[in-house]
N, C-alpha and C positions, 0 to 999 in steps of 0.2 A: 461483608462476609461473602456475598454472592460473587463479587468481583474476584476474590482470592480463589474461590472454588472454580470459577471459569478459567482463571489463569493456570491453576494447577492441572486441570483437565487438558488445556491446550498444550502445556509443557509435557505432560505424559504422552499425549498424541504425537507431538513432535519427536520425542524420544523413540516411540514405536516406529514412526516413519523412518527415522534415521537408521534404526536397526534393520528394517526391511530393505532399505536401499543398500545398506552395506552387505546384506546377505545376497541380494541380486548381483551386486558388483563382484562379490567373492565367487559366486558360481560362474560368472562370465570370465573372470580371470583364470579359474581352473579349466574352463573349456579352452581358453587360449593356450594354457600350459599343455593340454592334450594335443591341440593342433600343432604346436611346435614339436612335440615328441614325434608325431607322424611325419611332419615335414623333414625333420632332422634324420630320420631313419629311412625314409623312402628314397628310392633312387634306382637308376638303371636306364635312364634316357637322357639325351643330350642336355636339355635345359635344367635338369635336376642334378646330374652328376651321379657319382657312385652311391650305393646305399650305405647307411650308417656312417656318414661322413660329416654330418652337421654338428653344431655345438650342443647336442642334447644334454650333455653332462652338466651344463650350467643350470639345468632345471632339477637336479637331484640334490637332496640334502647330503651332507658329508657321510652319514651313516645309513644311507638308503639301502633298500634291498630290492633286487629284481629277481622274481621267481618264475621260471618257465617250465617247471617240472610237469610232466615227465619227459618232455622233449628236450629241454635245456636245463642246466643246473641252476641252483640258487646262487646268486652273486651278491655279496655283501660289501657295501662300502663303495663310495664314488670311484676310487681308483680301480677297484676290481671291475666295476661296471665299465669303466673306460677301456680296460683290456678286452673285455667281452665285446664291446662295440667294435674295436679294431679287428677282432676275429670275424665278426659278422660282415665286415666289408667284402668278404669273399662272396657274399650273396650278390649275384649279378642284377637281380631285379626284385623289388618289393614295393608294394603300395598298401599302406594301412588305410582302410575305410572304416572309420569308427562312427557309431551312432547310438541313439537312445540313452543318453547319459542320465544317470540317477545320482545326483550329488547332494550330500547332506553336510552342511557346515555347522560346526560346533565350536564357536570361538576361534581359536587359532589352529584348529585341526579340522580335517574334513575327510569324508570317504566318497568314493565314486565307483560306479559300475558302468561299463560301456560294452555294447555288443560290437563285434567287428567281423569284417570280411577282409581277408588278406591274400590277394594274389601274390605269389612268390615263385621265384626260380631258385633252386638250390645250386650250390657251387658245382655239383656233379651234373647239372643240366636238366634236372627234373622240374617240370612246371606243375604247380599245384595250387589249390585254393584251400586256405584255412578258414574255418568258421569258429568263433570263440568269443570269450569275454575277457575283459580286463577288470580286475578288482584292485582298487588303488586307495592309498592313504596319502594325505597331503598335510603339510605343515606350513604355517605362515612364518616367513622370515622377514628380516629387514629389507631383503631384495625382492620380496613377493612370495607367492605360493611356490612350494617345491614338492617334489615327490619324496615321500619317506618309504613307500612300499608300492611295488607293482607286482601283481600276479596275473600272468597270462594263462588262461585255461583253454585248450583247444577242445571244441565240441565235436568237430568233424574235420577230416582232411580228405581231399579228393585230388587225384592226378588230373591235370588239365591236358587231355589228349589233343595233340596238334599244337600245343604250346601257346604262347602269348603273341606270337608274331614279332615283327620288328618294330622298333621305335619309329614313330612318325618322322620322316625326314631322312631315315637311314637308307 
């Protein structure tokens, strides 16, 4: 009897450890998803190329929503997000600096909140710094974690007097 109890406890502990490892792995995969989002949208220097020109749309679910109100409209669906990305290629420089992730995984869905600092140059030549947050929802698919919802909220925006300077090597 004692042997069965010991075995049952060990199996329960193994199940608990597997669940914890999966949760840690899920959080790491979502962090990689966010890193790809930044990499695919950043641009404006020789080694990176133009902004919003990477394959970011591979990381969105078919029915995903990108919400940038009040600065930018709500965009629904991967194809609409694709068109918005093309329009944002007019941005000559942007670099997303994201930090402080709070990610909660619940089975095959998850939520995340990130703080961000975004140096950006607008198409009309104004350089500014945006401070804000990303609130996100994710869904696990056969291809891995994908965005189902992104909400960017700007907390502050300030003009960068004197601009960002030139790209190194220009």
